[in-house]
N, C-alpha and C positions, 0 to 999 in steps of 0.2 A: 705522939701517935694519935691519929684521929680515930675516934670510935664511931662506927656507923651503926645506928639502931635501925635495922631493916629485917623484918621477919621473913621476907622473901629471900633475902641473901642468906639468912640462917638456914632456911630449907634447902637452898641450892648448895650451900657449904656442906650440909649433912649428906646430901646425895653424892657429892664429889668425894667426901671422906669415906663413905661406904665403898665406892668404886675403887678408890686408891687402896683401901685395905684388902679387897678381894684380889686386885691385880698384884699387890705386894706378895700375897700368898702364892699366886701363880708364878710370879717372877722368881721367887726364891725356891721353886720346886726342886731343881737339881741339887742345890746346896743342902736343902733339908733332907732330901732322900739319901744323899751321901752320908748324912749323920744318923740315918735311921728314923727320921721324923716323917710323919704322914702329913701331907699338906691338903689332902682331900678330906672333907668332912665324912665321918663314918656313915651317915645316912646315904650320901652319894656313892660311897664305896659299895654299900649293900645294893642300892637301887640299880647300879650299872654293872654289878658283878665284877668289881675290881679286886683282884688278889694283890696282897702286899708284894708278891714276887715280881710283879710288873714294875714296882717302884724300887725294890731293893736288890733283886737278883735277875737282871736282864741276861738273856742267853748270850754266850760269847760268840756263837756262830749261828747262821741262819738255820742249819739243820737241827739245832737244839730247840727251836721254837715249837713247842707243843701246841696242840689245839686249845688247851686250857689257857696257855699264855697268850695266844692270839685273841681269844675271846676277852680276856682280861685287859689286853692292850686296847682293844676297840672300846671296851667299857670305860677305860681311863680317858680316852679321847672324848667320849660322851660326857663324862663327869666334868672334864675341863671345859668343854663347850658350854655346859650348864652354868658353871661358875663364871665364865667369860660373859655369857648372856646376862647374868645377874648384874655384873659390873657395868655392862653396856646399858642396861635398862636404867641404872642409877645415873649414868652419865647423860642419857637422853632426858631424864627427869630434870636434871640440873640445867641442861641446855634449853629446855622449854621455859625455864624461869629467867633466862638471861636478860630478856628485854624488859622484865619487870624490876630488875635489880638496879638500885641507884648507882650512878657512875662511880662514886667513891668505893663501892663494895665490889666492883667488877673483878678485882684481883682474886676473889674467892674462886674464880674459875681457872686460874693458871695451873693449880696442881692437877687438873684433869688432862693436860696436854700429854705428858709422858705416858700415863696409863692408856690413853686413846691410841697412841702410837704402838704401844705394846700389844693391845688387843687386835689392832689391824695386822700386825706381824704374826700373831698367833693364828688368826684366821687364815692367813696366806699359807701357813704350814699345816693346815687342816687339824688344828688343835693338838699337834704333837708337842706336848709340853717340854720334851727333852731335846727338841730340834736345836742343833748348834747355833743356828742363826738368831735365836731368841736371846742369847747372852748379851747382845748389844742393842736389842730393840728398845726404842724409846729413850735412847741416850745420845750423847755426842752432839755433833753439829746439827743433825736433823732436829733434835730436841730444842737446841738453841734457836734455830730459825723458826720453828713452830711457836715457841714461846714468844719470840719477838712479834710474829704476826698476830698472835692472840692478844698481846698487849696493845698493839697499835689499832686493831680492829674492834677490840672490846668484845 
């Protein structure tokens, strides 16, 4: 295994790692909520007035949606948008470093491909973290093709 001593690559890898971590928290939201786990940091829950009921006790019918629930659901979207924005900012920071990274260290950018695809899909559904289309976002053939393109273009 070749070892690349490149402080710029280290900084880029750090930013990619933070982004991957945040996206992993977002991507696992439905599974974690089903287990009773909260995936949104407490600070964001308070800032955006997100009640745990929006995570764990969604209404079964539209007429059961109270004003409090709707406010909390809107807050959840804002919290998710904040988290996604944080991940995107780290991906952008890594991207800005890519032309300074030595060729041997370019693979440090490959783990950013799936999270970028997931963030794009999340934005398309207006940050509705429980939207069914997100279950496959950033996976499958699309991921394979984007990884190949990223590998070839550096």
